[in-house]
Z-matrix of the N, CA and C atoms (Angstrom, degrees):
N
C 1 1.453
C 2 1.511 1 110.90
N 3 1.287 2 118.98 1 -33.09
C 4 1.475 3 118.64 2 179.55
C 5 1.478 4 112.66 3 -71.13
N 6 1.284 5 118.11 4 -26.12
C 7 1.479 6 119.79 5 177.83
C 8 1.545 7 111.57 6 -66.16
N 9 1.341 8 115.03 7 -35.19
C 10 1.510 9 119.32 8 176.70
C 11 1.512 10 109.54 9 -67.95
N 12 1.281 11 119.92 10 -42.41
C 13 1.429 12 125.08 11 -178.52
C 14 1.534 13 109.70 12 -65.11
N 15 1.285 14 116.82 13 -45.77
C 16 1.473 15 121.45 14 178.55
C 17 1.515 16 109.33 15 -67.25
N 18 1.301 17 119.54 16 -35.29
C 19 1.468 18 121.73 17 176.05
C 20 1.495 19 111.98 18 -61.17
N 21 1.337 20 116.39 19 -42.20
C 22 1.480 21 118.28 20 179.05
C 23 1.509 22 110.76 21 -70.26
N 24 1.332 23 118.39 22 -35.04
C 25 1.441 24 122.26 23 177.54
C 26 1.528 25 108.15 24 -67.39
N 27 1.269 26 119.82 25 -38.71
C 28 1.449 27 123.80 26 175.35
C 29 1.512 28 112.49 27 -60.82
N 30 1.355 29 114.20 28 -44.64
C 31 1.446 30 120.66 29 178.91
C 32 1.607 31 110.38 30 -61.90
N 33 1.327 32 113.51 31 -42.56
C 34 1.501 33 117.16 32 179.37
C 35 1.565 34 109.44 33 -64.83
N 36 1.354 35 114.51 34 -39.89
C 37 1.488 36 117.47 35 178.54
C 38 1.539 37 111.04 36 -58.97
N 39 1.356 38 116.23 37 -46.98
C 40 1.451 39 118.99 38 -176.95
C 41 1.517 40 111.28 39 -73.02
N 42 1.272 41 119.51 40 -29.38
C 43 1.517 42 120.95 41 172.19
C 44 1.497 43 108.16 42 -64.39
N 45 1.327 44 118.35 43 -40.67
C 46 1.489 45 119.04 44 178.73
C 47 1.508 46 109.72 45 -65.99
N 48 1.298 47 121.39 46 -39.59
C 49 1.438 48 123.58 47 177.61
C 50 1.541 49 111.25 48 -64.24
N 51 1.326 50 116.85 49 -42.46
C 52 1.479 51 122.05 50 179.49
C 53 1.539 52 108.25 51 -64.77
N 54 1.311 53 118.13 52 -38.27
C 55 1.464 54 121.91 53 -177.81
C 56 1.528 55 107.64 54 -70.43
N 57 1.304 56 117.85 55 -40.00
C 58 1.494 57 119.99 56 178.76
C 59 1.542 58 109.65 57 -65.43
N 60 1.304 59 117.50 58 -44.98
C 61 1.486 60 121.38 59 179.67
C 62 1.539 61 107.00 60 -62.30
N 63 1.326 62 121.19 61 -43.17
C 64 1.468 63 122.05 62 -179.37
C 65 1.496 64 112.38 63 -62.38
N 66 1.359 65 115.55 64 -37.15
C 67 1.476 66 118.56 65 179.87
C 68 1.527 67 112.23 66 -76.82
N 69 1.300 68 119.70 67 -21.03
C 70 1.434 69 121.13 68 175.48
C 71 1.518 70 114.38 69 -77.12
N 72 1.344 71 116.17 70 -29.37
C 73 1.452 72 120.68 71 -179.17
C 74 1.544 73 108.40 72 -70.89
N 75 1.303 74 116.80 73 124.08
C 76 1.483 75 124.71 74 -174.72
C 77 1.534 76 109.29 75 -73.37
N 78 1.322 77 114.84 76 146.25
C 79 1.474 78 119.84 77 170.19
C 80 1.525 79 109.17 78 -68.31
N 81 1.366 80 114.72 79 137.46
C 82 1.457 81 118.96 80 178.05
C 83 1.500 82 107.46 81 -111.49
N 84 1.302 83 116.26 82 140.04
C 85 1.436 84 122.83 83 178.03
C 86 1.508 85 112.37 84 -87.47
N 87 1.280 86 116.00 85 -178.17
C 88 1.457 87 119.43 86 176.31
C 89 1.549 88 112.74 87 101.92
N 90 1.311 89 114.14 88 -176.74
C 91 1.434 90 118.48 89 -174.95
C 92 1.543 91 112.40 90 -86.62
N 93 1.328 92 118.27 91 -20.13
C 94 1.458 93 120.97 92 -177.77
C 95 1.552 94 108.75 93 -135.38
N 96 1.294 95 118.41 94 70.65
C 97 1.470 96 120.54 95 -178.05
C 98 1.547 97 110.64 96 -71.33
N 99 1.319 98 117.10 97 145.90
C 100 1.428 99 121.98 98 -179.60
C 101 1.495 100 113.24 99 -101.53
N 102 1.331 101 119.26 100 -3.04
C 103 1.481 102 120.87 101 -175.38
C 104 1.532 103 113.00 102 -68.62
N 105 1.341 104 122.65 103 -35.31
C 106 1.440 105 118.73 104 175.90
C 107 1.550 106 113.75 105 -61.28
N 108 1.305 107 115.15 106 -37.36
C 109 1.495 108 119.91 107 178.07
C 110 1.480 109 110.98 108 -65.11
N 111 1.345 110 118.08 109 -40.09
C 112 1.463 111 121.42 110 177.48
C 113 1.549 112 111.54 111 -62.45
N 114 1.341 113 115.93 112 -42.87
C 115 1.438 114 118.51 113 -179.34
C 116 1.509 115 111.64 114 -65.14
N 117 1.312 116 115.71 115 -43.83
C 118 1.461 117 121.02 116 177.83
C 119 1.520 118 112.00 117 -64.02
N 120 1.328 119 116.52 118 -38.22
C 121 1.442 120 120.24 119 177.89
C 122 1.515 121 111.39 120 -63.60
N 123 1.349 122 116.67 121 -44.37
C 124 1.450 123 119.86 122 -178.81
C 125 1.493 124 111.43 123 -69.32
N 126 1.320 125 120.42 124 -34.26
C 127 1.480 126 122.49 125 173.97
C 128 1.540 127 109.39 126 -59.34
N 129 1.299 128 119.82 127 -47.65
C 130 1.452 129 123.16 128 -178.21
C 131 1.515 130 112.66 129 -73.40
N 132 1.329 131 118.66 130 -28.32
C 133 1.461 132 119.59 131 173.52
C 134 1.548 133 109.17 132 -66.94
N 135 1.321 134 114.75 133 -41.66
C 136 1.509 135 116.62 134 176.80
C 137 1.530 136 111.50 135 -66.56
N 138 1.333 137 114.85 136 -32.13
C 139 1.479 138 118.45 137 179.24
C 140 1.522 139 111.08 138 -65.79
N 141 1.333 140 116.24 139 -29.87
C 142 1.437 141 120.03 140 178.40
C 143 1.532 142 112.90 141 -82.08
N 144 1.358 143 113.87 142 -36.49
C 145 1.486 144 120.05 143 179.95
C 146 1.532 145 111.32 144 -70.20
N 147 1.324 146 116.34 145 -35.23
C 148 1.476 147 119.66 146 -176.48
C 149 1.553 148 114.99 147 -56.47
N 150 1.319 149 121.22 148 -53.23
C 151 1.489 150 117.85 149 177.82
C 152 1.474 151 114.49 150 -68.62
N 153 1.296 152 117.83 151 -30.08
C 154 1.458 153 121.08 152 -178.90
C 155 1.524 154 108.88 153 -68.22
N 156 1.317 155 117.27 154 -47.66
C 157 1.479 156 120.63 155 178.23
C 158 1.507 157 111.38 156 -62.73
N 159 1.335 158 116.86 157 -43.20
C 160 1.431 159 118.74 158 -177.50
C 161 1.518 160 109.50 159 -66.46
N 162 1.305 161 120.90 160 -43.09
C 163 1.477 162 122.51 161 -176.92
C 164 1.521 163 108.92 162 -64.75
N 165 1.330 164 118.35 163 -43.74
C 166 1.485 165 119.49 164 179.78
C 167 1.504 166 109.43 165 -65.95
N 168 1.349 167 117.66 166 -42.15
C 169 1.489 168 120.49 167 177.34
C 170 1.555 169 110.26 168 -60.58
N 171 1.314 170 116.10 169 -45.41
C 172 1.434 171 120.03 170 -178.79
C 173 1.553 172 115.83 171 -67.73
N 174 1.307 173 112.74 172 -34.58
C 175 1.460 174 117.68 173 -176.45
C 176 1.556 175 111.05 174 -80.78
N 177 1.267 176 116.61 175 -34.78
C 178 1.484 177 117.72 176 -174.04
C 179 1.518 178 115.39 177 -107.56
N 180 1.294 179 118.65 178 -22.29
C 181 1.462 180 120.62 179 -177.47
C 182 1.513 181 113.17 180 -107.25
N 183 1.364 182 114.41 181 -47.64
C 184 1.495 183 119.67 182 -173.40
C 185 1.514 184 113.16 183 -91.75
N 186 1.320 185 120.62 184 -11.88
C 187 1.432 186 121.48 185 -177.75
C 188 1.564 187 112.14 186 -67.31
N 189 1.331 188 113.20 187 139.28
C 190 1.498 189 114.12 188 178.72
C 191 1.545 190 109.76 189 -72.04
N 192 1.326 191 113.92 190 159.97
C 193 1.440 192 118.87 191 -177.87
C 194 1.511 193 109.78 192 -72.03
N 195 1.325 194 117.06 193 128.73
C 196 1.423 195 123.65 194 -175.92
C 197 1.531 196 113.53 195 -67.13
N 198 1.327 197 115.62 196 -27.69
C 199 1.463 198 119.76 197 -178.40
C 200 1.513 199 112.15 198 -73.09
N 201 1.315 200 117.52 199 -27.33
C 202 1.467 201 119.75 200 -178.31
C 203 1.533 202 111.35 201 -73.19
N 204 1.290 203 117.59 202 -53.77
C 205 1.481 204 122.28 203 -179.78
C 206 1.504 205 110.67 204 -148.21
N 207 1.307 206 115.50 205 103.41
C 208 1.410 207 122.04 206 -174.46
C 209 1.566 208 112.90 207 -62.23
N 210 1.351 209 115.27 208 -35.57
C 211 1.475 210 116.18 209 -178.97
C 212 1.501 211 112.26 210 -68.97
N 213 1.331 212 119.14 211 -38.59
C 214 1.429 213 123.41 212 177.31
C 215 1.532 214 109.30 213 -63.05
N 216 1.301 215 114.64 214 -44.63
C 217 1.490 216 118.64 215 176.63
C 218 1.527 217 114.43 216 -59.97
N 219 1.330 218 114.88 217 -42.79
C 220 1.479 219 120.44 218 179.04
C 221 1.506 220 110.26 219 -64.12
N 222 1.311 221 118.02 220 -44.88
C 223 1.492 222 124.18 221 179.86
C 224 1.534 223 109.65 222 -61.96
N 225 1.326 224 115.68 223 -41.05
C 226 1.500 225 117.67 224 -179.96
C 227 1.515 226 108.60 225 -68.13
N 228 1.297 227 117.76 226 -46.50
C 229 1.482 228 119.03 227 -178.55
C 230 1.514 229 113.26 228 -66.43
N 231 1.338 230 118.42 229 -24.32
C 232 1.424 231 120.09 230 172.94
C 233 1.526 232 113.00 231 -75.67
N 234 1.317 233 115.59 232 -29.59
C 235 1.479 234 120.88 233 -179.83
C 236 1.511 235 113.45 234 -82.54
N 237 1.329 236 115.31 235 -23.59
C 238 1.484 237 121.56 236 -174.79
C 239 1.520 238 112.92 237 -60.69
N 240 1.339 239 123.27 238 -46.32
C 241 1.429 240 120.81 239 175.59
C 242 1.489 241 115.96 240 -63.82
N 243 1.309 242 116.06 241 -33.68
C 244 1.482 243 120.69 242 177.89
C 245 1.515 244 108.23 243 -69.07
N 246 1.309 245 117.88 244 -43.17
C 247 1.453 246 121.40 245 179.99
C 248 1.511 247 109.11 246 -64.65
N 249 1.295 248 119.60 247 -35.96
C 250 1.471 249 123.17 248 179.07
C 251 1.522 250 108.68 249 -65.09
N 252 1.356 251 117.82 250 -42.08
C 253 1.445 252 121.73 251 179.07
C 254 1.545 253 110.55 252 -66.51
N 255 1.295 254 114.81 253 -38.82
C 256 1.490 255 118.92 254 178.00
C 257 1.514 256 110.22 255 -63.49
N 258 1.295 257 117.51 256 -41.32
C 259 1.458 258 120.80 257 178.20
C 260 1.516 259 113.07 258 -63.19
N 261 1.339 260 116.46 259 -39.66
C 262 1.452 261 121.56 260 175.74
C 263 1.489 262 112.44 261 -63.97
N 264 1.329 263 117.56 262 -43.01
C 265 1.470 264 121.67 263 -178.98
C 266 1.528 265 108.18 264 -68.11
N 267 1.314 266 119.61 265 -41.37
C 268 1.429 267 120.97 266 177.79
C 269 1.535 268 110.21 267 -62.00
N 270 1.331 269 118.46 268 -41.50
C 271 1.452 270 120.95 269 177.89
C 272 1.526 271 112.11 270 -59.90
N 273 1.314 272 116.29 271 -44.63
C 274 1.476 273 121.30 272 178.73
C 275 1.487 274 111.76 273 -65.43
N 276 1.343 275 117.76 274 -45.62
C 277 1.472 276 120.71 275 -179.99
C 278 1.490 277 112.79 276 -63.48
N 279 1.309 278 117.14 277 -46.89
C 280 1.476 279 120.15 278 179.77
C 281 1.554 280 110.47 279 -66.45
N 282 1.304 281 115.75 280 -36.61
C 283 1.505 282 117.71 281 175.11
C 284 1.499 283 111.57 282 -64.94
N 285 1.296 284 117.83 283 -38.76
C 286 1.479 285 120.92 284 179.94
C 287 1.525 286 109.78 285 -67.67
N 288 1.339 287 117.22 286 -42.79
C 289 1.453 288 121.14 287 179.70
C 290 1.554 289 110.44 288 -65.30
N 291 1.327 290 116.73 289 -43.57
C 292 1.484 291 118.63 290 178.24
C 293 1.554 292 110.85 291 -66.43
N 294 1.333 293 116.18 292 -34.94
C 295 1.484 294 119.87 293 177.43
C 296 1.508 295 111.40 294 -63.79
N 297 1.283 296 118.06 295 -40.11
C 298 1.497 297 121.25 296 179.63
C 299 1.541 298 111.01 297 -76.53
N 300 1.329 299 115.86 298 -32.68
C 301 1.459 300 116.27 299 -179.40
C 302 1.523 301 111.26 300 -71.39
N 303 1.317 302 117.40 301 -36.47
C 304 1.445 303 122.27 302 -179.42
C 305 1.509 304 112.21 303 -111.80
N 306 1.371 305 116.91 304 48.55
C 307 1.426 306 120.44 305 -173.22
C 308 1.528 307 115.17 306 -66.47
N 309 1.295 308 117.46 307 -18.68
C 310 1.462 309 120.40 308 177.24
C 311 1.508 310 112.00 309 -96.43
N 312 1.373 311 119.35 310 -0.75
C 313 1.443 312 123.06 311 -178.95
C 314 1.518 313 110.43 312 -105.01
N 315 1.322 314 112.88 313 -167.54
C 316 1.460 315 118.14 314 -178.91
C 317 1.520 316 114.09 315 -71.49
N 318 1.337 317 117.35 316 -27.30
C 319 1.473 318 117.39 317 175.30
C 320 1.473 319 114.91 318 -76.41
N 321 1.309 320 117.07 319 -15.03
C 322 1.466 321 122.90 320 176.18
C 323 1.501 322 114.52 321 -62.36
N 324 1.290 323 119.80 322 -16.90
C 325 1.462 324 124.54 323 -177.55
C 326 1.533 325 112.97 324 -83.83
N 327 1.328 326 119.03 325 -3.19
C 328 1.438 327 118.82 326 -174.71
C 329 1.511 328 112.77 327 -70.02
N 330 1.343 329 117.48 328 -32.30
C 331 1.472 330 120.77 329 179.99
C 332 1.517 331 109.91 330 -123.45
């Protein structure tokens, strides 16, 4: 259960980072501005980094010691990929909701 909670916290952390990066990118004027592409690119880069970082963190830092109780370790390692997928889906859903809420702002360029 803790891996699911930490996965959602990880997704929230990476959404926050993506939002901060999007707000740092300056608006560009002209007929063909490149700033919306940059914001979208950084959103999707964070979407890729989020599950990778969580899976590595969960597998090497948060995993219980296999020597102590093999069944607990096996159950955790079975739940870890599911929690990683849940974190990715939460990241995409929250990003989509924020993109639609702030469609005239900088976050509106994510989707």
